[in-house]
C-alpha positions as CSV (number, residue, x, y, z in Angstrom):
1,X,195.4,307.7,96.2
2,X,192.0,309.0,95.4
3,X,190.7,307.3,98.0
4,X,192.8,309.3,100.4
5,X,191.0,312.6,98.7
6,X,187.6,311.6,98.6
7,X,186.6,312.5,102.1
8,X,187.7,315.9,101.7
9,X,186.1,316.3,98.2
10,X,182.5,317.9,99.4
11,X,184.4,320.3,101.7
12,X,186.5,321.2,98.9
13,X,183.9,321.7,96.3
14,X,181.6,323.7,99.2
15,X,184.8,326.1,99.9
16,X,184.8,326.4,95.9
17,X,181.2,327.6,95.8
18,X,181.6,329.7,98.3
19,X,184.6,331.8,97.1
20,X,183.0,331.7,93.8
21,X,179.6,333.1,95.0
22,X,181.1,335.5,97.4
23,X,183.7,337.0,94.9
24,X,180.4,337.6,92.5
25,X,178.7,339.1,95.7
26,X,181.0,341.8,96.0
27,X,182.6,342.3,92.6
28,X,179.5,341.5,89.9
29,X,177.3,343.7,88.1
30,X,175.1,343.8,90.9
31,X,177.7,343.4,93.7
32,X,178.6,345.8,96.8
33,X,181.6,347.4,94.7
34,X,179.1,348.4,92.2
35,X,176.6,350.4,94.5
36,X,178.0,353.2,93.9
37,X,178.2,353.2,90.0
38,X,174.4,352.2,90.2
39,X,173.6,354.9,92.6
40,X,175.3,357.4,90.3
41,X,173.1,356.1,87.2
42,X,169.9,356.4,89.5
43,X,170.6,360.1,89.8
44,X,171.5,361.0,86.4
45,X,168.0,359.4,85.4
46,X,165.9,360.9,87.8
47,X,167.5,364.0,86.6
48,X,166.4,363.0,83.2
49,X,163.4,361.9,84.0
50,X,162.5,365.6,85.8
51,X,163.9,367.5,82.5
52,X,161.5,365.3,80.6
53,X,158.7,365.7,82.4
54,X,159.4,369.4,82.3
55,X,159.0,369.3,78.8
56,X,156.1,367.5,78.4
57,X,154.2,369.3,80.4
58,X,155.2,372.5,78.3
59,X,154.2,370.9,75.1
60,X,150.9,369.7,76.4
61,X,150.4,373.3,77.3
62,X,151.0,374.8,73.7
63,X,148.9,371.8,72.4
64,X,145.9,372.6,74.6
65,X,146.2,376.1,73.6
66,X,146.2,374.9,70.0
67,X,143.1,373.2,70.1
68,X,140.0,374.7,68.8
69,X,137.9,375.0,72.0
70,X,141.3,376.8,73.5
71,X,142.9,378.5,70.6
72,X,145.3,381.3,71.4
73,X,145.6,383.3,68.5
74,X,149.0,384.5,70.0
75,X,150.4,381.3,69.7
76,X,148.8,380.4,66.4
77,X,149.9,383.4,65.4
78,X,153.9,382.6,66.5
79,X,153.8,378.8,65.4
80,X,152.5,380.0,61.7
81,X,155.3,382.5,61.8
82,X,158.0,380.1,62.7
83,X,156.9,377.5,60.2
84,X,156.4,379.4,57.1
85,X,159.0,382.1,58.1
86,X,156.7,385.3,57.7
87,X,157.5,388.4,59.7
88,X,156.4,391.5,59.9
89,X,159.1,394.0,58.4
90,X,159.2,395.7,62.0
91,X,160.1,392.5,64.0
92,X,163.2,391.4,64.9
93,X,164.2,387.3,64.4
94,X,166.0,385.7,66.4
95,X,166.6,381.9,65.8
96,X,167.5,379.7,68.5
97,X,168.5,376.2,67.7
98,X,166.9,373.8,70.2
């Protein structure tokens, strides 16, 4: 009985492998059907990167103004008041978490 199936065995194995890899090409983690999810993830990560670049530029500018050779008196006073909690009696203090 096995002798009658033997000529078709390589064809059956090849067909199974084609089906297996074809199925994973469509539904796998990096398959055709998952492309929309990858595009959405890429867009959200790109937006987050731009937001973080903006935050970094702002922090670099503030750090630049706090260096000895480029000291900004206004920024230094703002940071000191914020950290120490001191205010002028005529000042309005609005705390924003963030």
